[in-house]
C-alpha positions in Angstrom: -5.5 -34.9 28.0 -5.8 -34.8 31.8 -2.4 -33.2 32.0 -3.4 -30.4 29.6 -6.7 -29.7 31.5 -4.7 -29.4 34.7 -2.2 -27.1 33.1 -5.0 -24.9 31.7 -6.7 -24.6 35.1 -3.3 -23.8 36.7 -2.6 -21.1 34.1 -6.1 -19.5 34.7 -5.5 -19.6 38.5 -2.1 -17.9 38.1 -3.6 -15.3 35.8 -6.4 -14.5 38.3 -4.1 -14.2 41.2 -1.7 -12.1 39.2 -4.5 -9.7 38.4 -5.6 -9.6 42.0 -2.0 -8.9 43.2 -1.7 -6.1 40.6 -4.9 -4.5 41.9 -3.8 -4.7 45.5 -0.3 -3.4 44.6 -1.9 -0.4 42.9 -3.7 0.6 46.1 -0.4 0.2 48.0 1.6 2.6 45.8 -0.7 5.6 45.4 2.0 8.2 45.0 3.4 6.4 42.0 0.0 5.9 40.2 -1.9 9.0 41.3 -2.4 11.7 38.8 -3.6 15.3 39.0 -6.1 15.8 36.2 -7.7 19.0 37.3 -6.7 22.1 39.4 -9.4 24.7 40.3 -11.4 26.3 43.1 -13.4 24.3 45.5 -17.1 23.8 44.8 -20.1 21.9 45.9 -18.6 18.8 44.4 -14.8 19.4 44.4 -12.8 19.7 47.6 -9.7 21.2 46.0 -8.2 17.8 45.3 -10.9 15.3 44.4 -14.5 15.4 43.2 -17.4 13.9 45.1 -21.1 13.3 44.9 -22.8 16.2 46.7 -25.6 13.9 48.0 -22.9 12.2 50.1 -23.4 8.6 49.1 -20.2 6.5 48.6 -20.6 4.7 45.3 -17.9 2.3 46.2 -19.4 1.0 49.4 -18.9 -2.7 49.3 -21.6 -5.3 50.1 -21.5 -7.4 53.3 -18.5 -5.5 54.7 -16.1 -7.1 52.4 -12.6 -5.8 51.8 -11.7 -4.3 48.4 -9.3 -7.3 47.7 -11.9 -10.0 48.5 -14.5 -8.2 46.5 -12.3 -8.0 43.4 -11.3 -11.7 43.8 -14.9 -12.8 43.9 -15.6 -11.0 40.7 -12.6 -12.5 38.9 -12.6 -16.1 40.0 -14.9 -18.8 38.5 -18.1 -19.4 40.4 -20.5 -22.2 39.5 -23.4 -20.2 41.0 -22.7 -17.1 38.8 -25.2 -16.9 35.9 -23.6 -17.9 32.6 -23.0 -15.5 29.8 -22.6 -16.4 26.1 -19.1 -16.3 24.8 -20.3 -14.7 21.6 -23.5 -12.9 20.6 -24.3 -12.5 16.9 -24.7 -9.0 15.7 -26.0 -7.7 12.3 -24.1 -4.4 11.8 -26.0 -1.6 10.1 -24.7 1.2 7.9 -26.2 4.5 9.0 -27.0 7.3 6.5 -24.5 10.1 6.1 -26.9 12.6 7.8 -30.5 12.8 9.1 -32.0 16.2 8.3 -34.4 18.4 10.2 -36.4 17.2 13.2 -36.2 13.6 12.2 -34.1 11.6 14.7 -32.5 8.2 14.3 -30.7 6.3 17.0 -28.5 3.2 16.7 -27.2 1.3 19.7 -23.6 0.3 18.9 -23.1 -1.5 22.2 -22.6 -0.8 25.9 -22.9 3.0 26.3 -21.9 3.7 22.7 -24.9 5.2 20.8 -25.1 7.0 17.5 -27.8 9.7 17.4 -28.5 11.5 14.1 -30.7 14.6 13.8 -30.6 18.2 12.6 -27.8 17.1 10.2 -25.7 16.4 13.3 -24.0 13.0 14.1 -23.6 12.5 17.8 -21.6 9.6 19.4 -21.7 8.8 23.1 -18.9 7.1 25.1 -17.4 5.5 22.0 -15.6 2.2 22.4 -14.6 -0.1 19.5 -11.8 -1.9 21.4 -12.2 -5.6 22.1 -11.4 -5.2 25.8 -12.7 -2.6 28.3 -9.4 -2.2 30.2 -5.8 -1.1 30.1 -3.1 -2.9 28.0 -5.6 -5.2 26.3 -6.8 -6.5 29.6 -10.3 -6.3 31.2 -13.6 -7.7 30.2 -13.8 -8.8 26.6 -16.8 -7.8 24.5 -19.2 -10.6 23.6 -20.9 -8.6 20.9 -19.1 -6.8 18.1 -20.0 -3.1 17.5 -23.4 -2.6 15.9 -21.8 -0.3 13.3 -18.3 -1.1 11.9 -16.0 1.8 12.4 -15.4 2.2 8.7 -19.2 2.5 8.2 -19.6 5.3 10.8 -20.7 8.6 9.2 -18.6 11.6 9.8 -19.0 12.3 13.6 -19.6 15.9 14.6 -20.0 15.6 18.4 -18.6 13.1 20.9 -19.8 13.0 24.5 -17.5 11.3 27.1 -19.1 10.8 30.5 -16.1 9.9 32.6 -12.7 8.1 32.5 -13.5 4.5 33.2 -12.2 2.2 30.5 -15.5 1.0 29.3 -16.6 4.6 28.7 -13.3 6.4 27.8 -11.5 4.3 25.1 -8.5 6.4 24.1 -7.7 4.2 21.1 -11.2 4.8 19.6 -11.0 8.6 20.4 -7.7 8.8 18.6 -9.2 7.1 15.5 -12.2 9.4 15.6 -10.0 12.5 16.0 -7.7 11.5 13.2 -10.6 10.8 10.8 -13.3 13.4 11.7 -11.9 16.1 14.1 -15.2 16.1 16.1 -16.0 18.4 19.0 -15.4 16.2 22.1 -17.2 17.4 25.2 -16.5 15.9 28.7 -16.4 17.0 32.3 -13.6 18.5 34.3 -10.3 16.7 34.4 -11.1 14.3 31.6 -9.7 16.6 29.0 -6.3 16.0 30.6 -6.6 12.2 30.2 -7.9 12.5 26.6 -5.3 15.2 25.8 -2.6 12.8 26.9 -3.5 10.7 23.9 -3.0 13.7 21.6 -6.8 14.4 21.3 -8.2 17.8 22.3 -11.4 17.9 24.3 -13.6 20.6 25.9 -14.1 20.0 29.6 -17.1 21.6 31.4 -18.4 21.6 34.9 -21.9 20.6 35.9 -24.4 23.2 34.7 -22.1 24.7 32.1 -23.1 24.8 28.4 -21.4 24.8 25.1 -23.1 26.3 22.0 -22.5 24.3 18.9 -24.7 26.2 16.3 -27.8 28.3 16.5 -30.5 26.5 18.5 -28.1 23.6 19.4 -26.0 23.3 22.5 -24.5 20.8 24.9 -25.1 21.1 28.7 -23.0 19.0 31.1 -25.3 17.8 33.9 -25.1 16.1 37.2 -25.3 12.3 37.8 -24.0 10.0 40.5 -20.8 8.0 40.0 -17.0 8.1 40.5 -13.9 8.0 38.4 -10.5 6.3 38.2 -8.0 5.0 35.6 -5.5 3.5 38.0 -7.4 2.9 41.3 -5.2 5.4 43.2 -6.3 8.4 41.1 -9.9 8.0 42.3 -12.1 11.0 41.7 -9.4 13.2 40.3 -11.7 13.8 37.3 -15.4 14.5 37.2 -18.3 12.3 35.9 -21.4 13.6 34.2 -24.5 13.2 32.2 -25.4 15.4 29.2 -28.3 17.2 27.7 -28.0 18.1 24.0 -30.5 20.9 23.4 -32.2 20.5 20.0 -35.0 22.3 18.2 -37.1 19.1 17.9 -36.7 18.1 21.6 -33.6 17.4 23.7 -31.3 14.3 23.9 -30.4 13.1 27.4 -27.4 10.8 27.9 -27.1 9.5 31.5 -23.5 8.3 31.2 -22.7 5.9 34.0 -24.7 6.5 37.1 -26.3 5.3 40.3 -29.6 6.9 41.5 -28.0 8.9 44.3 -30.6 11.4 45.6 -32.7 10.8 42.4 -32.9 14.6 41.7 -30.6 14.7 38.7 -33.1 13.5 36.1 -35.5 16.5 36.9 -32.5 18.8 36.8 -31.8 17.7 33.2 -35.5 17.9 32.2 -35.6 21.5 33.5 -33.4 22.4 30.5 -36.2 21.6 28.1 -38.4 18.6 27.1 -36.5 15.4 26.6 -37.3 13.6 23.3 -34.8 10.7 23.7 -33.2 9.4 26.8 -30.2 7.0 26.8 -30.4 5.2 30.2 -28.2 2.4 31.6 -29.9 -0.7 33.0 -27.1 -3.2 33.4 -24.1 -4.0 35.7 -26.3 -3.5 38.7 -26.0 -6.8 40.5 -22.8 -7.6 42.4 -24.4 -9.8 45.0 -27.3 -12.3 44.3 -30.6 -10.6 44.6 -29.3 -7.0 44.2 -31.6 -4.6 42.3 -29.1 -1.7 42.1 -25.6 -0.5 43.3 -24.4 2.9 44.4 -22.6 3.3 41.1 -25.1 1.8 38.6 -28.9 1.9 38.2 -30.6 -1.3 37.5 -34.0 -1.6 35.9 -35.8 -0.5 39.1 -33.9 2.7 39.4 -33.8 3.3 35.7 -37.6 3.5 35.7 -37.4 6.1 38.5 -34.9 8.1 36.4 -37.0 7.7 33.3 -40.0 9.0 35.2 -38.0 12.0 36.5 -37.0 12.9 32.9 -40.7 13.1 32.0 -41.1 9.6 30.6 -39.7 10.2 27.1 -38.9 7.7 24.5 -35.9 5.9 25.9 -33.2 3.4 24.9 -31.8 1.0 27.5 -28.0 0.8 27.3 -25.0 -0.4 29.4 -25.9 -4.1 29.1 -25.2 -7.1 26.8 -21.7 -6.1 25.6 -19.1 -6.4 28.4 -19.6 -8.6 31.4 -19.1 -6.3 34.4 -21.2 -7.8 37.2 -23.3 -10.7 38.5 -26.6 -10.7 36.6 -27.3 -12.9 33.6 -26.9 -11.7 30.1 -30.5 -10.9 29.4 -31.6 -10.1 32.9 -31.6 -6.3 32.6 -34.0 -6.0 29.6 -36.3 -8.8 30.8 -36.5 -7.3 34.3 -37.1 -3.8 32.8 -40.0 -5.1 30.7 -41.6 -6.9 33.7 -41.2 -3.9 36.0 -42.7 -1.5 33.4 -45.7 -3.8 33.1 -46.1 -4.0 36.9 -45.9 -0.2 37.0 -48.7 0.1 34.4 -46.4 1.7 31.8 -46.1 0.9 28.1 -42.9 -1.3 27.8 -42.6 -0.1 24.2 -41.6 3.4 25.3 -38.5 2.1 27.1 -37.7 -1.1 25.3 -34.5 -2.9 24.5 -33.4 -3.1 20.9 -30.8 -5.3 19.2 -27.3 -4.0 18.9 -27.0 -2.4 15.5 -30.7 -2.0 14.9 -31.6 1.6 13.9 -34.7 3.1 15.5 -36.6 6.2 14.3 -37.4 8.3 17.4 -41.0 9.6 17.5 -41.6 13.3 17.8 -42.3 14.9 21.2 -45.7 14.0 22.5 -47.6 14.2 25.8 -45.9 11.9 28.3 -47.8 8.9 29.7 -48.9 8.9 33.4 -46.1 8.3 35.9 -45.2 4.6 36.7 -46.6 3.2 40.0 -43.4 2.2 41.8 -45.4 0.8 44.7 -46.8 -1.8 42.2 -43.2 -2.6 41.1 -42.2 -3.1 44.7 -45.3 -5.3 45.3 -44.2 -7.4 42.3 -40.8 -7.8 43.8 -42.1 -8.9 47.1 -44.3 -11.4 45.3 -41.3 -12.9 43.7 -42.2 -12.0 40.2 -38.5 -11.4 39.3 -36.9 -14.2 41.4 -36.3 -16.4 38.3 -34.2 -13.7 36.6 -30.6 -13.8 37.7 
């Protein structure tokens, strides 16, 4: 028995070191793995070769001055101080209706950043991933929660929004299945159509501020957020990242994609396109060091509340947590911290509350937004140690 335990530990160590070596090798041979996804004129966020965040912050700045290799190794290797995650989370999948007519709106969180929104007879799917792993070649983090809607129970999809090309947001296997079955309109940002097209799936790529009309009174606008892109490490920022506003007669849908706070102005830019009825906002994968509240690339609960306020404090669904383990925080830390911070800010937690994967929610009609949250009170709660027990 002892022999088998040692052999298992040895196999895990070899696998981890192999993955680290592969990551380091990728950065050493950029000419081989680099790709040109987009060619076009320079702009305020494209230098002629690569895209960038116009507010200037580097989303990949590493904590504590660590090298890229040491940072990757720390995320991969076992660490007894790292909060535990469950190996499996029970999910009760739901079966959505074929359509939701008129101004009624139903939202179902399928897991991670995959959300089904049904309204105006339109079925909208965000960053769809039904694969078991968020990574290439069957590698990468494995999902601990199965999708909240079985693929075969999905209604016919009309519109797919793909925010950027990271594997946990652009799952080519799922996009191929959706295209083969439904032929939806797939909207993404510049350069990502090249990646998706390589899988034989056509996509419409737009720049920030550009808009695609779908039918009278309904359109998709590609809007700014704050992130980065890469499929192979060396092809960093060859394609653009984005959020989206779907303009709808009963109030707009906002999908943040994957984002850090950056200059914090992008939520107001999205809200300027019309009142937001439903916001899909990430709250997880924010802690890469103990005690972190946000990273350059991801908003945690603290910055998610700021983004929510900038959008006009609409009804909001927290996403990007509880499906794939991507960072350091505990499994339920993001929603618990979000609820605690909203209470500290004097806001109604029910307006931006976590729901179970697969649970359908009827979105209320547009109403007068509540008062802005008091972020000074949130910071006071932080200083008082109100969230120290949440890891």
